[in-house]
C-alpha positions, 0 to 999 in steps of 0.5 A: 500500500502506498501512503501519502502525507500532506498531499496537494494536487502537485505533490506529497511531502512524504510518500511511504511504501514497502518500508521506504520513505521518500521526502519532497525537496526541503528548503530552509530559512536564513540568510546564509547557506549554513542557516538554511541547511540547519533549518532544512535538516530540521524539517527533514528530521520532523518529516522523517519522525512523522513517517516512522524514520530518522536521520540514522535510516537515510539511504540516499540524499540529493543536495542542490546548491545555488552556488557550489562555492557554498559546498564547504559551509553546507557540508560543515552543517551536514557533517555535524547533523549526520550521525557517525557511521550513518552516511547515506549514498549522496550526491550534490550539485549546483542548480537554479532553485525555485526562489532567488533567496534559496541557497540549498535544497535536500531530497531524502530517501530513507528506510522505515526505522526497525 
């Protein structure tokens, strides 16, 4: 059974199926990429908890940065947030994001917590 949470005509914020959770892209508030990354990852935490998972169960993450020059600053926040030994498969690239004020977007796939 496919479960969808916070669904609109365009998308669902969470989709859960056969023990796997997909989150829609998460962005955050703030003036810097570090602030936005911290807020974004807080939103990821909340959605994962709601779906029955956690950051320890992330299988894959795709990160889009408005500017690759922000890679190190984003990674400093990511590395602090990700539990040791739980690093997922991950990709990071540069893209034009939905708003000119957005600096980072994170898309996560996770397993339901055991």
